[in-house]
C-alpha positions in Angstrom: 81.6 103.3 87.6 80.4 106.7 89.2 82.1 106.4 93.0 85.5 107.0 93.2 87.4 103.6 93.3 88.7 103.9 96.9 85.2 104.6 98.3 83.8 102.2 96.8 85.9 100.0 98.2 84.9 100.8 101.9 87.8 102.9 102.6 86.6 106.2 104.4 89.5 108.8 103.5 92.7 107.8 101.5 95.9 108.8 102.9 99.2 109.8 101.2 102.2 107.2 100.4 105.9 107.5 100.4 106.4 107.4 96.3 110.2 105.1 95.9 112.6 105.9 93.0 113.3 102.4 91.6 116.2 101.8 89.5 118.7 99.4 88.7 122.2 99.0 90.2 125.0 100.4 88.3 127.4 98.4 86.6 129.9 100.2 89.3 129.3 101.3 92.9 130.2 105.0 91.6 127.3 104.6 88.9 125.0 103.4 92.1 126.3 106.3 94.2 125.3 109.2 91.5 122.0 107.0 90.9 120.9 107.7 94.3 122.3 110.8 94.1 120.1 111.7 91.2 116.8 109.9 93.1 117.1 113.0 96.3 117.8 115.6 93.9 114.5 114.5 92.1 112.7 114.8 95.7 112.8 111.5 96.3 113.3 110.1 100.1 113.1 106.3 99.4 114.8 104.7 96.7 114.7 100.8 95.4 118.2 99.6 94.0 117.8 96.1 92.0 118.8 93.5 89.6 122.0 94.9 88.0 125.2 93.0 89.0 124.0 92.3 92.5 124.0 89.4 93.9 126.4 87.9 90.7 129.7 88.3 92.1 131.4 88.4 95.4 129.9 89.6 98.7 132.4 91.9 98.5 131.3 93.6 95.3 127.3 94.0 96.8 128.9 95.3 99.8 130.3 97.9 97.4 127.0 98.8 95.8 124.9 98.8 99.5 127.2 101.0 100.5 127.4 103.5 97.5 123.3 103.3 97.2 123.2 104.1 101.3 125.9 107.1 100.6 124.2 108.5 97.6 120.8 108.3 99.4 121.9 109.9 102.7 121.2 108.4 106.0 118.0 109.7 106.5 116.8 108.3 103.4 114.9 105.0 103.1 116.8 102.1 101.3 115.0 99.4 99.3 117.1 96.5 97.7 115.8 94.3 94.7 117.5 90.9 94.3 115.5 89.8 91.5 115.2 86.1 92.8 119.1 86.0 91.7 120.1 83.4 94.4 117.1 81.1 93.7 117.0 78.6 96.6 120.3 79.6 97.8 119.7 80.2 101.5 123.6 80.4 102.0 124.6 82.7 99.7 122.0 85.2 100.6 123.0 85.0 104.3 126.5 86.1 103.1 124.6 89.3 102.0 122.7 90.3 105.3 125.3 92.1 107.6 126.1 94.6 104.9 122.1 94.9 104.6 121.8 95.6 108.2 124.9 97.9 108.5 123.4 100.5 105.3 120.0 100.0 107.3 118.1 98.9 104.0 114.4 98.7 105.3 113.6 94.9 102.9 115.5 92.6 100.9 112.7 91.8 97.8 112.6 88.5 96.3 115.9 87.4 97.5 115.1 83.6 96.1 112.0 82.1 93.4 108.7 83.4 94.5 107.8 79.5 95.8 110.5 79.2 97.5 108.4 80.1 101.0 110.5 77.6 103.2 113.8 78.9 102.2 112.0 82.7 102.1 110.9 81.4 106.2 114.7 79.9 106.8 116.2 83.8 105.6 113.9 85.8 107.6 115.0 84.0 111.0 118.2 86.0 110.2 117.6 88.8 108.6 116.9 91.2 112.2 115.4 94.5 111.0 116.0 93.9 107.4 112.4 92.5 106.4 112.0 90.2 103.4 109.5 91.6 100.9 107.9 89.8 98.2 104.4 88.8 96.2 104.0 90.3 93.4 104.0 87.1 91.1 101.3 86.3 93.1 98.3 85.9 90.2 95.7 84.9 93.1 94.3 85.8 96.3 95.6 81.8 97.5 99.3 82.4 96.2 99.2 85.6 98.3 97.7 84.6 101.4 100.3 81.7 101.4 103.7 84.2 101.4 101.8 85.5 104.0 101.4 83.0 106.4 104.8 81.1 105.5 107.8 83.2 103.8 108.1 85.3 106.5 107.8 88.3 104.9 107.1 91.7 106.5 106.1 93.0 103.2 103.4 92.0 100.4 103.8 93.4 97.0 100.9 93.3 95.3 100.4 93.8 91.4 96.4 94.5 91.2 96.8 93.5 87.3 98.2 90.5 87.9 96.6 89.4 90.9 92.8 89.9 89.2 91.7 93.4 90.1 91.6 95.8 92.5 88.7 94.1 94.2 91.5 91.0 94.6 93.8 92.9 96.1 91.5 95.0 98.5 91.2 91.3 100.0 95.0 90.8 100.0 95.2 94.1 101.7 93.0 93.7 104.0 94.6 90.0 105.0 98.3 91.0 105.0 96.7 93.9 107.3 95.1 92.0 110.3 98.4 89.5 110.1 100.7 92.4 110.6 102.5 92.4 107.4 102.9 96.1 105.2 100.9 95.8 101.9 102.6 97.9 99.0 101.7 98.0 95.7 103.7 96.6 92.6 103.4 99.0 89.5 106.2 100.6 87.2 104.4 101.5 84.0 101.9 104.2 83.7 100.3 106.6 86.2 96.8 104.9 85.3 98.6 102.1 86.6 99.8 103.3 89.7 95.9 104.9 90.3 94.9 101.5 90.1 97.6 100.1 92.4 96.6 102.6 94.8 93.2 102.1 95.7 93.5 98.4 97.4 95.1 99.9 100.4 94.3 104.0 100.2 92.7 103.6 103.2 95.6 101.8 105.7 97.6 104.4 107.2 100.9 102.9 108.4 101.0 100.9 104.7 102.6 104.1 103.6 105.2 103.3 100.7 104.1 102.5 97.2 106.5 102.1 93.8 106.2 104.8 91.9 107.0 105.0 87.9 110.1 107.2 88.5 111.5 106.7 84.6 108.3 105.9 82.9 108.1 105.7 78.9 107.0 108.5 77.2 103.8 106.3 76.4 103.0 105.7 80.3 102.7 109.7 80.6 100.9 109.9 77.2 98.3 107.8 78.5 96.6 110.0 80.8 96.2 113.7 81.4 96.6 113.6 84.5 99.4 112.3 86.9 100.0 111.9 90.7 102.9 114.3 91.4 104.4 114.2 94.8 103.3 117.2 97.1 105.6 119.7 98.8 105.8 116.5 101.4 107.4 114.4 98.7 104.5 112.1 98.8 101.9 110.7 96.7 97.8 110.5 97.1 95.3 108.6 95.1 92.8 111.2 93.9 88.9 111.6 95.2 87.5 112.0 91.8 84.9 108.8 90.1 87.0 105.8 89.3 90.5 105.9 89.1 90.4 109.9 89.4 92.1 109.3 86.0 91.3 111.1 82.7 92.5 108.8 79.5 94.2 111.3 76.6 92.7 110.1 73.4 94.8 112.6 71.8 98.2 111.8 73.6 97.4 108.2 72.3 96.9 108.5 68.5 100.4 108.6 67.5 100.7 105.3 69.0 98.0 103.7 66.9 98.7 100.9 64.3 96.4 100.5 61.7 95.6 96.7 61.9 92.6 94.2 61.2 92.3 90.3 61.5 90.2 88.9 59.6 88.9 85.1 59.7 87.0 83.5 56.9 86.2 86.3 56.2 85.0 87.8 59.4 86.7 91.1 60.9 87.1 90.1 64.5 89.5 93.5 65.4 89.7 96.5 63.9 92.3 99.1 64.7 89.6 101.7 66.9 89.4 105.5 65.7 90.0 107.9 68.9 
C-alpha cells in the first residue's frame, strides 16, 4: 500500500477524534471516584467505566458507582458506561438504572444486553431519553452491524475493524450508520497500530468524534510500533497522514517477545519463528 489508508477509502481529510479513557468500575465507589480523577489528571475529557460490580448488586450500588464516576470526571466530562451485557435480556432490571444514568448525564449505555437481543435493545431505547444505547462490537460482518443499526434503537454503533472483516467493511458500516443517523465509534483497546486501523473507516466523519483509546496498554502493545497516536493540546487524536496506516512497525522492539517455535508435520516444516 503506497497511499494513505483513509484517503484510499475516499476521505478528503481526517478529522480529530476525542479519545476516551476506558477503565473498569472500582470494587467500591471510592475507587471509581479515584479512577475518574486519574483520567482527568491524564488529560482525558472523556472516560468509560464498565464491568466490575456494575449491575451485579443493588440498583443503589449502581447509582453510587455512577455518582462517583461523574464527580471524579467533573461536570464537563463525557461519561460513558459499559454494562458488559450484564442484564442479558432483562429489560426491567436495566430500566431501573436509567434514572441514575440520566441524572449523571451519561452519554451512552453500552451493551446492556446480549448482542443479538435486538428487541430488548429497542425496548430500552424507548425509555433511555438522552442516554443513547451503544453496541455492535460483536458484529463479525456488515449485516450483523446493519441489523443493530436498523432494529436495536442504537445511537452509537461500535465496530471492531479486526472482527468485522477489515477496514473496508468497517467503512461500509460507517457510511451506513452516518446515512441512518447513528454515530460510528471505533472499538479497540490494544496497540496504537490497531488504533490507527480502527480510525481509518470514519476518519472523514467530522460529527462522529468519539474514539476508544488504549489508555492503559500492555508494554508489548507499545513496543509494536515506533509511532504512537498521542493526544494533542486539545486532548484529541488524529489518524496520521502517511502511507498505509501511518505507523512504523518496531522490529527491534518485537525481538524480546519472540519465542523460538517450529511446527513440523510428517517431516515438513509448516512454521518456524522468523528472524527480525
